C-alpha positions as CSV (number, residue, x, y, z in Angstrom):
1,M,10.7,-0.8,-16.3
2,G,9.6,-0.7,-12.5
3,A,11.8,1.7,-10.3
4,T,12.5,-1.4,-8.4
5,T,14.7,-2.6,-11.4
6,I,15.5,0.7,-12.0
7,G,17.4,0.9,-8.6
8,A,18.8,-2.4,-8.6
9,I,20.4,-1.8,-11.9
10,V,22.3,1.9,-11.0
11,G,23.2,-0.1,-7.6
12,A,25.3,-2.9,-9.0
13,A,26.7,0.0,-11.4
14,I,27.6,2.6,-8.5
15,D,29.2,-0.4,-6.6
16,G,31.2,-1.8,-9.7
17,M,32.7,0.8,-9.7
18,S,34.4,0.5,-6.8
19,G,36.2,-2.7,-8.1
20,D,36.2,-4.7,-4.5
21,D,33.6,-7.5,-4.7
22,G,30.6,-8.4,-7.0
23,V,27.9,-6.2,-7.9
24,G,24.8,-8.4,-5.8
25,D,25.0,-5.7,-2.8
26,G,24.8,-2.9,-4.3
27,A,21.7,-4.3,-6.2
28,V,20.2,-5.2,-3.4
29,I,20.7,-1.9,-1.9
30,G,20.1,-0.2,-4.7
31,A,16.2,-2.0,-4.8
32,I,15.5,-1.0,-1.2
33,T,16.5,2.6,-1.7
34,A,14.0,2.5,-4.7
35,N,11.5,1.5,-2.8
36,V,11.6,3.4,0.4
37,L,11.5,6.3,-1.7
38,K,8.7,5.7,-3.9
39,V,6.4,5.9,-0.4
40,A,8.9,8.4,0.9
41,V,8.8,11.2,-1.9
42,P,5.3,11.2,-2.7
43,V,4.6,11.6,1.1
44,V,6.9,14.7,1.5
45,L,5.1,15.8,-2.0
46,T,1.9,15.7,0.0
47,Y,2.7,17.3,2.9
48,A,4.8,20.6,1.3
49,V,1.5,21.4,-0.8
50,G,-0.7,20.8,2.0
51,W,1.5,23.3,4.4
52,A,1.6,25.7,1.7
53,V,-2.2,25.5,1.2
54,L,-3.1,26.2,5.0
55,R,-0.2,28.6,5.1
56,G,-1.8,31.0,2.0
57,L,-6.1,29.9,2.8
58,G,-4.8,31.7,6.5
59,Q,-3.0,34.7,4.8
60,A,-5.9,35.0,3.1
61,F,-8.7,34.8,5.9
62,D,-6.2,37.6,7.3
63,T,-5.8,39.5,4.8
64,I,-9.9,39.0,4.0
65,T,-10.7,40.0,7.9
66,G,-8.1,42.9,8.8
67,K,-6.4,40.9,11.3
68,E,-2.9,41.3,10.0
69,Q,0.4,39.9,12.7
70,Q,2.3,43.8,13.3
71,A,6.1,43.5,14.5
């Protein structure tokens, strides 16, 4: 099953618990949310890993060259 289908099923189930109306709008919102997360999560993880690598390289460079910041 694709992420869109799973998102639609979860959205429909959550919307169905309220009992107010049909589950169609919850399914649509769940599918849209799943598609947004398919793009957003990899972007955030890539940024976080890149930031950590650059910070580590900077600290390693400072340690090697002896340019440590003193507070």
